[in-house]
C-alpha positions as CSV (number, residue, x, y, z in Angstrom):
1,X,57.8,32.5,-26.0
2,X,56.0,30.8,-23.1
3,X,54.4,27.6,-23.9
4,X,52.1,26.7,-21.4
5,X,50.7,22.7,-21.2
6,X,48.0,21.3,-19.6
7,X,49.5,18.3,-17.2
8,X,46.7,15.8,-17.4
9,X,46.3,15.4,-21.2
10,X,50.3,14.4,-21.2
11,X,49.9,11.8,-18.6
12,X,46.9,10.5,-20.4
13,X,48.6,9.8,-22.9
14,X,51.7,8.6,-21.2
15,X,49.7,6.9,-20.1
16,X,47.9,5.7,-22.8
17,X,51.1,4.4,-24.6
18,X,52.7,3.0,-21.2
19,X,49.3,0.9,-21.2
20,X,49.3,-0.5,-25.0
21,X,53.4,-1.2,-25.0
22,X,52.8,-3.2,-21.7
23,X,49.3,-4.4,-21.3
24,X,49.9,-5.1,-16.5
25,X,50.8,-1.4,-16.2
26,X,46.9,-1.0,-16.3
27,X,46.5,-2.6,-13.4
28,X,49.4,0.3,-11.4
29,X,48.9,3.0,-13.1
30,X,45.2,3.0,-12.4
31,X,45.7,2.4,-9.0
32,X,48.2,5.0,-8.9
33,X,45.4,7.1,-10.7
34,X,42.2,6.9,-7.8
35,X,45.0,7.3,-5.0
36,X,46.3,10.5,-6.4
37,X,42.0,11.7,-7.3
38,X,41.1,10.4,-3.8
39,X,44.0,12.9,-2.1
40,X,43.6,15.6,-3.8
41,X,39.8,15.2,-3.0
42,X,40.8,15.7,1.0
43,X,42.9,17.4,1.2
44,X,41.6,19.4,-1.5
45,X,45.0,20.1,-3.3
């Protein structure tokens, strides 16, 4: 039995819970997200 889970929804869920638990994490999470999206966009990973 193989379970295939998409990474983005899991990361979104974890980030949402973390932001609810510690609102100051929002800035860090947004910054990391933007950096990752930028790197993926530039290098086409």
